[in-house]
N, C-alpha and C positions, 0 to 999 in steps of 0.2 A: 305455466312454466314456473318452476321454483327458482328464485334468485339466491336463496341462502347458500346452496352449494357453490354457486359461481362466486359469490362474495367471499366465501371462506377460501376458495382457491386463490383469488386475487390477493387477499390478505396474507395468506401463507407465502405466496410468491414474493410479495413486497417485503415481508419479514426476512426471507432468505436473502434477497438482494441487499437489504440493508445490513444484514450481518456480514455478508461477503465484502461489502464496501467498507465497513468498519474494520474488518480484519486487514484489508489491503492498506487502509490508511495507517493502521498500527504498524504494519511491516515497514511502510515507508518512513514513518517517524523514527523507528528504530534504526533504519538504514541511514537516515540523516545524522542521527547521533553518532553512529559508527564512523561516518565520513568525517564528522567534526573532530573526532579524536585521532583521525589519521589511519584508520584501518584500510587494508587493501580492498579494492572494489570487487575482486573475484571472491575473496573470503566473505564479504558482505552479501553478495549474491547467493553464495552457498548457504550461509547461515540463515538468511531471511527467506530463502526460496523465491526471491524476486528475480526476474530475468536480468541478466547482466546489462542489457541495454537500458532497462529502467533505472538501474543503479547509476549508470553513466549519466542519464538525464538528471537524476537527483543531485549528482556530483556537480554538474554544470549549473543547476539552479542554486546550489549551495555556494559555489564560487561567485556567481553573479550577485548574490546577496551579501557578499563580503564575509562569508563565514568559513573561509579557507583555513585549514589547519596548518598551513605553511606560512 
């Protein structure tokens, strides 16, 4: 049995997962910046393509960390 194709598949899958995770983290960082300047959460969800519930979670975390824009 040849392991090279299996290794390559695992490596490619790990690379895709890492890229997706990085994109998600980038979107969340942008959303946090938008929250800090007081943007509306629905607009943030629309612009970042994050689920509204995730933006609400980020807003809560931001408020708990004392980074409220108000």
